PDB file with SEQRES, HELIX, SHEET and CRYST1 records, atoms N, CA, C and O in Angstrom:
SEQRES   1 A   88  MET SER SER ILE ARG GLY GLU ALA TYR ALA LEU CYS LYS          
SEQRES   2 A   88  SER VAL TRP VAL SER PRO SER ILE ALA ASP LEU LYS SER          
SEQRES   3 A   88  ALA TYR ASN ASN ILE HIS SER THR TRP PHE GLU TYR HIS          
SEQRES   4 A   88  ILE ARG GLN PHE ASP ALA GLN PHE LEU ALA TYR LEU LEU          
SEQRES   5 A   88  LEU ASP GLU ARG LEU ASP GLU LEU ASN GLN HIS THR MET          
SEQRES   6 A   88  PRO PRO ILE PRO HIS LEU LEU ASP TYR GLU ARG ARG LEU          
SEQRES   7 A   88  LEU ALA ASP ALA HIS HIS GLN LEU VAL ALA                      
HELIX    1 AA1 ILE A    4  TRP A   16  1                                  13    
HELIX    2 AA2 ILE A   21  ILE A   31  1                                  11    
HELIX    3 AA3 TRP A   35  GLN A   42  1                                   8    
HELIX    4 AA4 GLN A   46  GLU A   55  1                                  10    
HELIX    5 AA5 LEU A   57  LEU A   60  1                                   4    
HELIX    6 AA6 ASN A   61  HIS A   63  5                                   3    
HELIX    7 AA7 ASP A   73  VAL A   87  1                                  15    
CRYST1    1.000    1.000    1.000  90.00  90.00  90.00 P 1           1          
ATOM      1  N   MET A   1      75.763 102.281 121.912  1.00  0.00           N  
ATOM      2  CA  MET A   1      76.722 102.394 122.992  1.00  0.00           C  
ATOM      3  C   MET A   1      78.095 101.940 122.487  1.00  0.00           C  
ATOM      4  O   MET A   1      78.219 100.874 121.884  1.00  0.00           O  
ATOM      5  N   SER A   2      79.098 102.735 122.732  1.00  0.00           N  
ATOM      6  CA  SER A   2      80.440 102.370 122.295  1.00  0.00           C  
ATOM      7  C   SER A   2      81.184 101.685 123.435  1.00  0.00           C  
ATOM      8  O   SER A   2      80.887 101.876 124.615  1.00  0.00           O  
ATOM      9  N   SER A   3      82.150 100.892 123.038  1.00  0.00           N  
ATOM     10  CA  SER A   3      82.966 100.202 124.032  1.00  0.00           C  
ATOM     11  C   SER A   3      84.431 100.528 123.771  1.00  0.00           C  
ATOM     12  O   SER A   3      84.794 101.007 122.697  1.00  0.00           O  
ATOM     13  N   ILE A   4      85.257 100.264 124.764  1.00  0.00           N  
ATOM     14  CA  ILE A   4      86.696 100.485 124.584  1.00  0.00           C  
ATOM     15  C   ILE A   4      87.199  99.616 123.441  1.00  0.00           C  
ATOM     16  O   ILE A   4      87.996 100.064 122.618  1.00  0.00           O  
ATOM     17  N   ARG A   5      86.735  98.379 123.392  1.00  0.00           N  
ATOM     18  CA  ARG A   5      87.156  97.463 122.326  1.00  0.00           C  
ATOM     19  C   ARG A   5      86.759  98.017 120.954  1.00  0.00           C  
ATOM     20  O   ARG A   5      87.550  97.993 120.011  1.00  0.00           O  
ATOM     21  N   GLY A   6      85.548  98.505 120.861  1.00  0.00           N  
ATOM     22  CA  GLY A   6      85.064  99.065 119.604  1.00  0.00           C  
ATOM     23  C   GLY A   6      85.845 100.305 119.191  1.00  0.00           C  
ATOM     24  O   GLY A   6      86.170 100.486 118.018  1.00  0.00           O  
ATOM     25  N   GLU A   7      86.141 101.156 120.170  1.00  0.00           N  
ATOM     26  CA  GLU A   7      86.915 102.365 119.893  1.00  0.00           C  
ATOM     27  C   GLU A   7      88.341 102.019 119.473  1.00  0.00           C  
ATOM     28  O   GLU A   7      88.885 102.627 118.551  1.00  0.00           O  
ATOM     29  N   ALA A   8      88.940 101.049 120.147  1.00  0.00           N  
ATOM     30  CA  ALA A   8      90.300 100.622 119.788  1.00  0.00           C  
ATOM     31  C   ALA A   8      90.317 100.033 118.380  1.00  0.00           C  
ATOM     32  O   ALA A   8      91.231 100.307 117.603  1.00  0.00           O  
ATOM     33  N   TYR A   9      89.321  99.235 118.054  1.00  0.00           N  
ATOM     34  CA  TYR A   9      89.228  98.651 116.716  1.00  0.00           C  
ATOM     35  C   TYR A   9      89.095  99.754 115.665  1.00  0.00           C  
ATOM     36  O   TYR A   9      89.761  99.719 114.631  1.00  0.00           O  
ATOM     37  N   ALA A  10      88.241 100.720 115.936  1.00  0.00           N  
ATOM     38  CA  ALA A  10      88.049 101.828 114.987  1.00  0.00           C  
ATOM     39  C   ALA A  10      89.340 102.611 114.786  1.00  0.00           C  
ATOM     40  O   ALA A  10      89.669 103.003 113.667  1.00  0.00           O  
ATOM     41  N   LEU A  11      90.067 102.835 115.876  1.00  0.00           N  
ATOM     42  CA  LEU A  11      91.330 103.551 115.779  1.00  0.00           C  
ATOM     43  C   LEU A  11      92.339 102.762 114.939  1.00  0.00           C  
ATOM     44  O   LEU A  11      92.983 103.319 114.050  1.00  0.00           O  
ATOM     45  N   CYS A  12      92.471 101.470 115.225  1.00  0.00           N  
ATOM     46  CA  CYS A  12      93.390 100.627 114.441  1.00  0.00           C  
ATOM     47  C   CYS A  12      92.976 100.590 112.978  1.00  0.00           C  
ATOM     48  O   CYS A  12      93.824 100.669 112.089  1.00  0.00           O  
ATOM     49  N   LYS A  13      91.711 100.475 112.732  1.00  0.00           N  
ATOM     50  CA  LYS A  13      91.198 100.439 111.360  1.00  0.00           C  
ATOM     51  C   LYS A  13      91.523 101.752 110.639  1.00  0.00           C  
ATOM     52  O   LYS A  13      91.828 101.743 109.447  1.00  0.00           O  
ATOM     53  N   SER A  14      91.460 102.872 111.350  1.00  0.00           N  
ATOM     54  CA  SER A  14      91.756 104.156 110.721  1.00  0.00           C  
ATOM     55  C   SER A  14      93.211 104.233 110.283  1.00  0.00           C  
ATOM     56  O   SER A  14      93.527 104.881 109.284  1.00  0.00           O  
ATOM     57  N   VAL A  15      94.099 103.575 111.024  1.00  0.00           N  
ATOM     58  CA  VAL A  15      95.512 103.544 110.631  1.00  0.00           C  
ATOM     59  C   VAL A  15      95.663 102.763 109.334  1.00  0.00           C  
ATOM     60  O   VAL A  15      96.394 103.184 108.436  1.00  0.00           O  
ATOM     61  N   TRP A  16      94.977 101.631 109.229  1.00  0.00           N  
ATOM     62  CA  TRP A  16      95.106 100.781 108.036  1.00  0.00           C  
ATOM     63  C   TRP A  16      94.581 101.447 106.770  1.00  0.00           C  
ATOM     64  O   TRP A  16      95.033 101.115 105.675  1.00  0.00           O  
ATOM     65  N   VAL A  17      93.644 102.374 106.892  1.00  0.00           N  
ATOM     66  CA  VAL A  17      93.121 103.052 105.698  1.00  0.00           C  
ATOM     67  C   VAL A  17      93.740 104.430 105.498  1.00  0.00           C  
ATOM     68  O   VAL A  17      93.361 105.165 104.587  1.00  0.00           O  
ATOM     69  N   SER A  18      94.685 104.768 106.348  1.00  0.00           N  
ATOM     70  CA  SER A  18      95.362 106.050 106.258  1.00  0.00           C  
ATOM     71  C   SER A  18      96.183 106.143 104.970  1.00  0.00           C  
ATOM     72  O   SER A  18      96.732 105.140 104.513  1.00  0.00           O  
ATOM     73  N   PRO A  19      96.268 107.340 104.383  1.00  0.00           N  
ATOM     74  CA  PRO A  19      97.097 107.513 103.182  1.00  0.00           C  
ATOM     75  C   PRO A  19      98.577 107.198 103.434  1.00  0.00           C  
ATOM     76  O   PRO A  19      99.312 106.907 102.490  1.00  0.00           O  
ATOM     77  N   SER A  20      99.014 107.252 104.681  1.00  0.00           N  
ATOM     78  CA  SER A  20     100.427 107.009 104.980  1.00  0.00           C  
ATOM     79  C   SER A  20     100.712 105.554 105.345  1.00  0.00           C  
ATOM     80  O   SER A  20     101.811 105.250 105.808  1.00  0.00           O  
ATOM     81  N   ILE A  21      99.761 104.655 105.151  1.00  0.00           N  
ATOM     82  CA  ILE A  21      99.957 103.267 105.563  1.00  0.00           C  
ATOM     83  C   ILE A  21     101.125 102.612 104.829  1.00  0.00           C  
ATOM     84  O   ILE A  21     101.847 101.819 105.432  1.00  0.00           O  
ATOM     85  N   ALA A  22     101.329 102.910 103.576  1.00  0.00           N  
ATOM     86  CA  ALA A  22     102.446 102.312 102.835  1.00  0.00           C  
ATOM     87  C   ALA A  22     103.783 102.737 103.446  1.00  0.00           C  
ATOM     88  O   ALA A  22     104.690 101.918 103.596  1.00  0.00           O  
ATOM     89  N   ASP A  23     103.900 104.014 103.794  1.00  0.00           N  
ATOM     90  CA  ASP A  23     105.134 104.494 104.428  1.00  0.00           C  
ATOM     91  C   ASP A  23     105.320 103.857 105.804  1.00  0.00           C  
ATOM     92  O   ASP A  23     106.435 103.494 106.177  1.00  0.00           O  
ATOM     93  N   LEU A  24     104.238 103.724 106.549  1.00  0.00           N  
ATOM     94  CA  LEU A  24     104.297 103.115 107.866  1.00  0.00           C  
ATOM     95  C   LEU A  24     104.738 101.649 107.767  1.00  0.00           C  
ATOM     96  O   LEU A  24     105.595 101.201 108.529  1.00  0.00           O  
ATOM     97  N   LYS A  25     104.155 100.915 106.835  1.00  0.00           N  
ATOM     98  CA  LYS A  25     104.542  99.507 106.640  1.00  0.00           C  
ATOM     99  C   LYS A  25     106.010  99.405 106.252  1.00  0.00           C  
ATOM    100  O   LYS A  25     106.729  98.536 106.744  1.00  0.00           O  
ATOM    101  N   SER A  26     106.442 100.276 105.387  1.00  0.00           N  
ATOM    102  CA  SER A  26     107.830 100.257 104.943  1.00  0.00           C  
ATOM    103  C   SER A  26     108.779 100.532 106.103  1.00  0.00           C  
ATOM    104  O   SER A  26     109.772  99.825 106.276  1.00  0.00           O  
ATOM    105  N   ALA A  27     108.479 101.550 106.894  1.00  0.00           N  
ATOM    106  CA  ALA A  27     109.323 101.880 108.045  1.00  0.00           C  
ATOM    107  C   ALA A  27     109.342 100.726 109.038  1.00  0.00           C  
ATOM    108  O   ALA A  27     110.396 100.372 109.566  1.00  0.00           O  
ATOM    109  N   TYR A  28     108.185 100.146 109.289  1.00  0.00           N  
ATOM    110  CA  TYR A  28     108.091  99.014 110.213  1.00  0.00           C  
ATOM    111  C   TYR A  28     108.927  97.837 109.714  1.00  0.00           C  
ATOM    112  O   TYR A  28     109.679  97.233 110.479  1.00  0.00           O  
ATOM    113  N   ASN A  29     108.792  97.519 108.437  1.00  0.00           N  
ATOM    114  CA  ASN A  29     109.561  96.408 107.865  1.00  0.00           C  
ATOM    115  C   ASN A  29     111.052  96.695 107.889  1.00  0.00           C  
ATOM    116  O   ASN A  29     111.847  95.788 108.137  1.00  0.00           O  
ATOM    117  N   ASN A  30     111.448  97.934 107.636  1.00  0.00           N  
ATOM    118  CA  ASN A  30     112.868  98.292 107.674  1.00  0.00           C  
ATOM    119  C   ASN A  30     113.436  98.148 109.080  1.00  0.00           C  
ATOM    120  O   ASN A  30     114.547  97.648 109.256  1.00  0.00           O  
ATOM    121  N   ILE A  31     112.683  98.582 110.071  1.00  0.00           N  
ATOM    122  CA  ILE A  31     113.134  98.467 111.451  1.00  0.00           C  
ATOM    123  C   ILE A  31     113.303  96.997 111.825  1.00  0.00           C  
ATOM    124  O   ILE A  31     114.261  96.631 112.506  1.00  0.00           O  
ATOM    125  N   HIS A  32     112.374  96.161 111.381  1.00  0.00           N  
ATOM    126  CA  HIS A  32     112.402  94.755 111.761  1.00  0.00           C  
ATOM    127  C   HIS A  32     113.322  93.915 110.888  1.00  0.00           C  
ATOM    128  O   HIS A  32     113.381  92.695 111.045  1.00  0.00           O  
ATOM    129  N   SER A  33     114.018  94.536 109.997  1.00  0.00           N  
ATOM    130  CA  SER A  33     114.965  93.767 109.186  1.00  0.00           C  
ATOM    131  C   SER A  33     116.350  94.402 109.228  1.00  0.00           C  
ATOM    132  O   SER A  33     117.167  94.204 108.329  1.00  0.00           O  
ATOM    133  N   THR A  34     116.595  95.156 110.268  1.00  0.00           N  
ATOM    134  CA  THR A  34     117.852  95.896 110.345  1.00  0.00           C  
ATOM    135  C   THR A  34     118.630  95.562 111.588  1.00  0.00           C  
ATOM    136  O   THR A  34     118.226  94.728 112.399  1.00  0.00           O  
ATOM    137  N   TRP A  35     119.713  96.205 111.716  1.00  0.00           N  
ATOM    138  CA  TRP A  35     120.593  96.146 112.865  1.00  0.00           C  
ATOM    139  C   TRP A  35     119.846  96.473 114.129  1.00  0.00           C  
ATOM    140  O   TRP A  35     120.111  95.887 115.178  1.00  0.00           O  
ATOM    141  N   PHE A  36     118.905  97.411 114.044  1.00  0.00           N  
ATOM    142  CA  PHE A  36     118.151  97.837 115.224  1.00  0.00           C  
ATOM    143  C   PHE A  36     117.455  96.644 115.864  1.00  0.00           C  
ATOM    144  O   PHE A  36     117.600  96.403 117.063  1.00  0.00           O  
ATOM    145  N   GLU A  37     116.713  95.909 115.076  1.00  0.00           N  
ATOM    146  CA  GLU A  37     116.009  94.747 115.617  1.00  0.00           C  
ATOM    147  C   GLU A  37     116.996  93.683 116.072  1.00  0.00           C  
ATOM    148  O   GLU A  37     116.793  93.051 117.109  1.00  0.00           O  
ATOM    149  N   TYR A  38     118.045  93.484 115.319  1.00  0.00           N  
ATOM    150  CA  TYR A  38     119.055  92.488 115.686  1.00  0.00           C  
ATOM    151  C   TYR A  38     119.577  92.768 117.096  1.00  0.00           C  
ATOM    152  O   TYR A  38     119.665  91.858 117.921  1.00  0.00           O  
ATOM    153  N   HIS A  39     119.919  94.016 117.365  1.00  0.00           N  
ATOM    154  CA  HIS A  39     120.464  94.361 118.666  1.00  0.00           C  
ATOM    155  C   HIS A  39     119.423  94.285 119.773  1.00  0.00           C  
ATOM    156  O   HIS A  39     119.737  93.892 120.897  1.00  0.00           O  
ATOM    157  N   ILE A  40     118.208  94.652 119.468  1.00  0.00           N  
ATOM    158  CA  ILE A  40     117.155  94.518 120.473  1.00  0.00           C  
ATOM    159  C   ILE A  40     117.030  93.050 120.870  1.00  0.00           C  
ATOM    160  O   ILE A  40     116.927  92.735 122.056  1.00  0.00           O  
ATOM    161  N   ARG A  41     117.039  92.163 119.901  1.00  0.00           N  
ATOM    162  CA  ARG A  41     116.934  90.726 120.201  1.00  0.00           C  
ATOM    163  C   ARG A  41     118.186  90.214 120.908  1.00  0.00           C  
ATOM    164  O   ARG A  41     118.093  89.484 121.895  1.00  0.00           O  
ATOM    165  N   GLN A  42     119.338  90.594 120.407  1.00  0.00           N  
ATOM    166  CA  GLN A  42     120.593  90.098 120.964  1.00  0.00           C  
ATOM    167  C   GLN A  42     120.774  90.518 122.418  1.00  0.00           C  
ATOM    168  O   GLN A  42     121.296  89.754 123.231  1.00  0.00           O  
ATOM    169  N   PHE A  43     120.348  91.719 122.739  1.00  0.00           N  
ATOM    170  CA  PHE A  43     120.576  92.249 124.076  1.00  0.00           C  
ATOM    171  C   PHE A  43     119.339  92.196 124.960  1.00  0.00           C  
ATOM    172  O   PHE A  43     119.310  92.795 126.034  1.00  0.00           O  
ATOM    173  N   ASP A  44     118.309  91.470 124.500  1.00  0.00           N  
ATOM    174  CA  ASP A  44     117.074  91.416 125.285  1.00  0.00           C  
ATOM    175  C   ASP A  44     116.706  92.807 125.777  1.00  0.00           C  
ATOM    176  O   ASP A  44     116.519  93.035 126.972  1.00  0.00           O  
ATOM    177  N   ALA A  45     116.607  93.722 124.837  1.00  0.00           N  
ATOM    178  CA  ALA A  45     116.492  95.144 125.158  1.00  0.00           C  
ATOM    179  C   ALA A  45     115.099  95.593 125.556  1.00  0.00           C  
ATOM    180  O   ALA A  45     114.838  96.793 125.636  1.00  0.00           O  
ATOM    181  N   GLN A  46     114.195  94.645 125.809  1.00  0.00           N  
ATOM    182  CA  GLN A  46     112.880  95.095 126.236  1.00  0.00           C  
ATOM    183  C   GLN A  46     112.968  95.896 127.530  1.00  0.00           C  
ATOM    184  O   GLN A  46     112.201  96.841 127.712  1.00  0.00           O  
ATOM    185  N   PHE A  47     113.877  95.546 128.430  1.00  0.00           N  
ATOM    186  CA  PHE A  47     114.048  96.325 129.655  1.00  0.00           C  
ATOM    187  C   PHE A  47     114.745  97.642 129.358  1.00  0.00           C  
ATOM    188  O   PHE A  47     114.372  98.687 129.891  1.00  0.00           O  
ATOM    189  N   LEU A  48     115.745  97.587 128.516  1.00  0.00           N  
ATOM    190  CA  LEU A  48     116.480  98.783 128.144  1.00  0.00           C  
ATOM    191  C   LEU A  48     115.570  99.790 127.441  1.00  0.00           C  
ATOM    192  O   LEU A  48     115.733 100.997 127.614  1.00  0.00           O  
ATOM    193  N   ALA A  49     114.627  99.308 126.662  1.00  0.00           N  
ATOM    194  CA  ALA A  49     113.713 100.202 125.944  1.00  0.00           C  
ATOM    195  C   ALA A  49     112.914 101.067 126.911  1.00  0.00           C  
ATOM    196  O   ALA A  49     112.679 102.243 126.632  1.00  0.00           O  
ATOM    197  N   TYR A  50     112.494 100.508 128.038  1.00  0.00           N  
ATOM    198  CA  TYR A  50     111.780 101.315 129.031  1.00  0.00           C  
ATOM    199  C   TYR A  50     112.669 102.438 129.567  1.00  0.00           C  
ATOM    200  O   TYR A  50     112.216 103.566 129.762  1.00  0.00           O  
ATOM    201  N   LEU A  51     113.930 102.115 129.797  1.00  0.00           N  
ATOM    202  CA  LEU A  51     114.859 103.129 130.314  1.00  0.00           C  
ATOM    203  C   LEU A  51     115.116 104.219 129.280  1.00  0.00           C  
ATOM    204  O   LEU A  51     115.184 105.400 129.620  1.00  0.00           O  
ATOM    205  N   LEU A  52     115.256 103.825 128.033  1.00  0.00           N  
ATOM    206  CA  LEU A  52     115.469 104.810 126.970  1.00  0.00           C  
ATOM    207  C   LEU A  52     114.247 105.695 126.787  1.00  0.00           C  
ATOM    208  O   LEU A  52     114.374 106.903 126.584  1.00  0.00           O  
ATOM    209  N   LEU A  53     113.072 105.099 126.857  1.00  0.00           N  
ATOM    210  CA  LEU A  53     111.840 105.876 126.756  1.00  0.00           C  
ATOM    211  C   LEU A  53     111.743 106.870 127.911  1.00  0.00           C  
ATOM    212  O   LEU A  53     111.404 108.036 127.708  1.00  0.00           O  
ATOM    213  N   ASP A  54     112.039 106.406 129.114  1.00  0.00           N  
ATOM    214  CA  ASP A  54     111.981 107.286 130.279  1.00  0.00           C  
ATOM    215  C   ASP A  54     112.940 108.460 130.131  1.00  0.00           C  
ATOM    216  O   ASP A  54     112.633 109.582 130.531  1.00  0.00           O  
ATOM    217  N   GLU A  55     114.104 108.187 129.551  1.00  0.00           N  
ATOM    218  CA  GLU A  55     115.106 109.235 129.346  1.00  0.00           C  
ATOM    219  C   GLU A  55     114.592 110.342 128.428  1.00  0.00           C  
ATOM    220  O   GLU A  55     114.950 111.507 128.605  1.00  0.00           O  
ATOM    221  N   ARG A  56     113.768 109.994 127.462  1.00  0.00           N  
ATOM    222  CA  ARG A  56     113.248 110.976 126.483  1.00  0.00           C  
ATOM    223  C   ARG A  56     111.808 111.376 126.762  1.00  0.00           C  
ATOM    224  O   ARG A  56     111.161 111.987 125.911  1.00  0.00           O  
ATOM    225  N   LEU A  57     111.305 111.045 127.926  1.00  0.00           N  
ATOM    226  CA  LEU A  57     109.890 111.234 128.230  1.00  0.00           C  
ATOM    227  C   LEU A  57     109.438 112.686 128.197  1.00  0.00           C  
ATOM    228  O   LEU A  57     108.324 112.967 127.755  1.00  0.00           O  
ATOM    229  N   ASP A  58     110.263 113.608 128.649  1.00  0.00           N  
ATOM    230  CA  ASP A  58     109.853 115.019 128.624  1.00  0.00           C  
ATOM    231  C   ASP A  58     109.571 115.472 127.199  1.00  0.00           C  
ATOM    232  O   ASP A  58     108.603 116.191 126.950  1.00  0.00           O  
ATOM    233  N   GLU A  59     110.413 115.053 126.271  1.00  0.00           N  
ATOM    234  CA  GLU A  59     110.202 115.393 124.861  1.00  0.00           C  
ATOM    235  C   GLU A  59     108.948 114.703 124.317  1.00  0.00           C  
ATOM    236  O   GLU A  59     108.148 115.325 123.618  1.00  0.00           O  
ATOM    237  N   LEU A  60     108.782 113.436 124.634  1.00  0.00           N  
ATOM    238  CA  LEU A  60     107.620 112.689 124.146  1.00  0.00           C  
ATOM    239  C   LEU A  60     106.314 113.224 124.727  1.00  0.00           C  
ATOM    240  O   LEU A  60     105.289 113.236 124.046  1.00  0.00           O  
ATOM    241  N   ASN A  61     106.348 113.659 125.968  1.00  0.00           N  
ATOM    242  CA  ASN A  61     105.133 114.144 126.611  1.00  0.00           C  
ATOM    243  C   ASN A  61     104.609 115.449 126.012  1.00  0.00           C  
ATOM    244  O   ASN A  61     103.480 115.851 126.295  1.00  0.00           O  
ATOM    245  N   GLN A  62     105.400 116.094 125.208  1.00  0.00           N  
ATOM    246  CA  GLN A  62     104.909 117.284 124.505  1.00  0.00           C  
ATOM    247  C   GLN A  62     103.826 116.906 123.495  1.00  0.00           C  
ATOM    248  O   GLN A  62     103.064 117.761 123.046  1.00  0.00           O  
ATOM    249  N   HIS A  63     103.762 115.617 123.140  1.00  0.00           N  
ATOM    250  CA  HIS A  63     102.806 115.136 122.142  1.00  0.00           C  
ATOM    251  C   HIS A  63     101.845 114.115 122.731  1.00  0.00           C  
ATOM    252  O   HIS A  63     101.135 113.443 121.982  1.00  0.00           O  
ATOM    253  N   THR A  64     101.803 113.982 124.039  1.00  0.00           N  
ATOM    254  CA  THR A  64     101.005 112.947 124.689  1.00  0.00           C  
ATOM    255  C   THR A  64     100.074 113.573 125.705  1.00  0.00           C  
ATOM    256  O   THR A  64     100.468 114.442 126.482  1.00  0.00           O  
ATOM    257  N   MET A  65      98.843 113.122 125.687  1.00  0.00           N  
ATOM    258  CA  MET A  65      97.892 113.605 126.668  1.00  0.00           C  
ATOM    259  C   MET A  65      97.059 112.445 127.128  1.00  0.00           C  
ATOM    260  O   MET A  65      96.456 111.791 126.277  1.00  0.00           O  
ATOM    261  N   PRO A  66      96.973 112.137 128.377  1.00  0.00           N  
ATOM    262  CA  PRO A  66      97.702 112.753 129.479  1.00  0.00           C  
ATOM    263  C   PRO A  66      99.169 112.357 129.436  1.00  0.00           C  
ATOM    264  O   PRO A  66      99.522 111.365 128.799  1.00  0.00           O  
ATOM    265  N   PRO A  67     100.026 113.117 130.104  1.00  0.00           N  
ATOM    266  CA  PRO A  67     101.449 112.806 130.070  1.00  0.00           C  
ATOM    267  C   PRO A  67     101.752 111.453 130.711  1.00  0.00           C  
ATOM    268  O   PRO A  67     101.073 111.022 131.643  1.00  0.00           O  
ATOM    269  N   ILE A  68     102.768 110.807 130.201  1.00  0.00           N  
ATOM    270  CA  ILE A  68     103.225 109.527 130.734  1.00  0.00           C  
ATOM    271  C   ILE A  68     104.143 109.836 131.916  1.00  0.00           C  
ATOM    272  O   ILE A  68     105.071 110.634 131.779  1.00  0.00           O  
ATOM    273  N   PRO A  69     103.905 109.226 133.057  1.00  0.00           N  
ATOM    274  CA  PRO A  69     104.762 109.523 134.214  1.00  0.00           C  
ATOM    275  C   PRO A  69     106.140 108.877 134.077  1.00  0.00           C  
ATOM    276  O   PRO A  69     106.289 107.810 133.482  1.00  0.00           O  
ATOM    277  N   HIS A  70     107.127 109.541 134.634  1.00  0.00           N  
ATOM    278  CA  HIS A  70     108.482 108.983 134.656  1.00  0.00           C  
ATOM    279  C   HIS A  70     108.519 107.754 135.550  1.00  0.00           C  
ATOM    280  O   HIS A  70     107.702 107.594 136.457  1.00  0.00           O  
ATOM    281  N   LEU A  71     109.480 106.899 135.273  1.00  0.00           N  
ATOM    282  CA  LEU A  71     109.724 105.759 136.151  1.00  0.00           C  
ATOM    283  C   LEU A  71     110.223 106.262 137.502  1.00  0.00           C  
ATOM    284  O   LEU A  71     110.886 107.295 137.591  1.00  0.00           O  
ATOM    285  N   LEU A  72     109.902 105.532 138.519  1.00  0.00           N  
ATOM    286  CA  LEU A  72     110.440 105.840 139.838  1.00  0.00           C  
ATOM    287  C   LEU A  72     111.876 105.335 139.907  1.00  0.00           C  
ATOM    288  O   LEU A  72     112.263 104.458 139.134  1.00  0.00           O  
ATOM    289  N   ASP A  73     112.667 105.879 140.824  1.00  0.00           N  
ATOM    290  CA  ASP A  73     114.070 105.488 140.935  1.00  0.00           C  
ATOM    291  C   ASP A  73     114.240 103.978 141.100  1.00  0.00           C  
ATOM    292  O   ASP A  73     115.092 103.368 140.455  1.00  0.00           O  
ATOM    293  N   TYR A  74     113.426 103.384 141.966  1.00  0.00           N  
ATOM    294  CA  TYR A  74     113.577 101.948 142.188  1.00  0.00           C  
ATOM    295  C   TYR A  74     113.170 101.158 140.941  1.00  0.00           C  
ATOM    296  O   TYR A  74     113.721 100.086 140.689  1.00  0.00           O  
ATOM    297  N   GLU A  75     112.210 101.672 140.155  1.00  0.00           N  
ATOM    298  CA  GLU A  75     111.829 101.006 138.906  1.00  0.00           C  
ATOM    299  C   GLU A  75     112.983 101.049 137.908  1.00  0.00           C  
ATOM    300  O   GLU A  75     113.255 100.063 137.224  1.00  0.00           O  
ATOM    301  N   ARG A  76     113.661 102.195 137.827  1.00  0.00           N  
ATOM    302  CA  ARG A  76     114.831 102.313 136.947  1.00  0.00           C  
ATOM    303  C   ARG A  76     115.907 101.305 137.341  1.00  0.00           C  
ATOM    304  O   ARG A  76     116.490 100.632 136.491  1.00  0.00           O  
ATOM    305  N   ARG A  77     116.155 101.216 138.638  1.00  0.00           N  
ATOM    306  CA  ARG A  77     117.180 100.270 139.117  1.00  0.00           C  
ATOM    307  C   ARG A  77     116.793  98.828 138.796  1.00  0.00           C  
ATOM    308  O   ARG A  77     117.632  98.043 138.355  1.00  0.00           O  
ATOM    309  N   LEU A  78     115.536  98.482 139.014  1.00  0.00           N  
ATOM    310  CA  LEU A  78     115.080  97.127 138.711  1.00  0.00           C  
ATOM    311  C   LEU A  78     115.244  96.799 137.233  1.00  0.00           C  
ATOM    312  O   LEU A  78     115.730  95.725 136.881  1.00  0.00           O  
ATOM    313  N   LEU A  79     114.844  97.714 136.381  1.00  0.00           N  
ATOM    314  CA  LEU A  79     114.960  97.486 134.941  1.00  0.00           C  
ATOM    315  C   LEU A  79     116.420  97.406 134.506  1.00  0.00           C  
ATOM    316  O   LEU A  79     116.789  96.550 133.702  1.00  0.00           O  
ATOM    317  N   ALA A  80     117.237  98.291 135.034  1.00  0.00           N  
ATOM    318  CA  ALA A  80     118.663  98.264 134.692  1.00  0.00           C  
ATOM    319  C   ALA A  80     119.296  96.969 135.163  1.00  0.00           C  
ATOM    320  O   ALA A  80     120.077  96.362 134.431  1.00  0.00           O  
ATOM    321  N   ASP A  81     118.974  96.538 136.370  1.00  0.00           N  
ATOM    322  CA  ASP A  81     119.520  95.279 136.884  1.00  0.00           C  
ATOM    323  C   ASP A  81     119.055  94.094 136.043  1.00  0.00           C  
ATOM    324  O   ASP A  81     119.847  93.202 135.739  1.00  0.00           O  
ATOM    325  N   ALA A  82     117.792  94.079 135.671  1.00  0.00           N  
ATOM    326  CA  ALA A  82     117.274  92.988 134.844  1.00  0.00           C  
ATOM    327  C   ALA A  82     117.982  92.969 133.489  1.00  0.00           C  
ATOM    328  O   ALA A  82     118.346  91.904 132.989  1.00  0.00           O  
ATOM    329  N   HIS A  83     118.174  94.146 132.900  1.00  0.00           N  
ATOM    330  CA  HIS A  83     118.865  94.206 131.614  1.00  0.00           C  
ATOM    331  C   HIS A  83     120.300  93.688 131.757  1.00  0.00           C  
ATOM    332  O   HIS A  83     120.760  92.895 130.936  1.00  0.00           O  
ATOM    333  N   HIS A  84     120.991  94.131 132.781  1.00  0.00           N  
ATOM    334  CA  HIS A  84     122.374  93.697 132.994  1.00  0.00           C  
ATOM    335  C   HIS A  84     122.456  92.190 133.225  1.00  0.00           C  
ATOM    336  O   HIS A  84     123.393  91.532 132.773  1.00  0.00           O  
ATOM    337  N   GLN A  85     121.474  91.658 133.926  1.00  0.00           N  
ATOM    338  CA  GLN A  85     121.466  90.220 134.169  1.00  0.00           C  
ATOM    339  C   GLN A  85     121.279  89.451 132.860  1.00  0.00           C  
ATOM    340  O   GLN A  85     121.898  88.406 132.659  1.00  0.00           O  
ATOM    341  N   LEU A  86     120.437  89.961 131.979  1.00  0.00           N  
ATOM    342  CA  LEU A  86     120.192  89.285 130.700  1.00  0.00           C  
ATOM    343  C   LEU A  86     121.411  89.333 129.781  1.00  0.00           C  
ATOM    344  O   LEU A  86     121.673  88.377 129.050  1.00  0.00           O  
ATOM    345  N   VAL A  87     122.141  90.412 129.812  1.00  0.00           N  
ATOM    346  CA  VAL A  87     123.259  90.548 128.872  1.00  0.00           C  
ATOM    347  C   VAL A  87     124.590  90.108 129.475  1.00  0.00           C  
ATOM    348  O   VAL A  87     125.606  90.084 128.781  1.00  0.00           O  
ATOM    349  N   ALA A  88     124.592  89.762 130.750  1.00  0.00           N  
ATOM    350  CA  ALA A  88     125.837  89.343 131.401  1.00  0.00           C  
ATOM    351  C   ALA A  88     126.304  87.985 130.887  1.00  0.00           C  
ATOM    352  O   ALA A  88     127.337  87.480 131.328  1.00  0.00           O  
TER     353      ALA A  88                                                      
END                                                                             
C-alpha cells in the first residue's frame, strides 16, 4: 500500500538522482546568492510572490494539472496590503 508520504519521498528522491541535478543545484545556489534573493528578503516579498504568481498563472497553468485557481479579488487586496505594510 502506498502513502502520500511515500509517494512524495519517491518523487523528491527522483529529483536527487536526476541527470539534471547538478544544473538544478547550481541554479538554486545562484538564485540564493544574488540580487534576487536579496530583494526578496529586503522587501519581505513572500506576499508579493503570490501576486506575481497569480499574474502569470494562465501561462503556468499550461503546464499544471489540475490548474491552480487565481486569487480572489479580496485575497489580492489582502496580500497587497500586507506587502505594503511590510515595506512601508
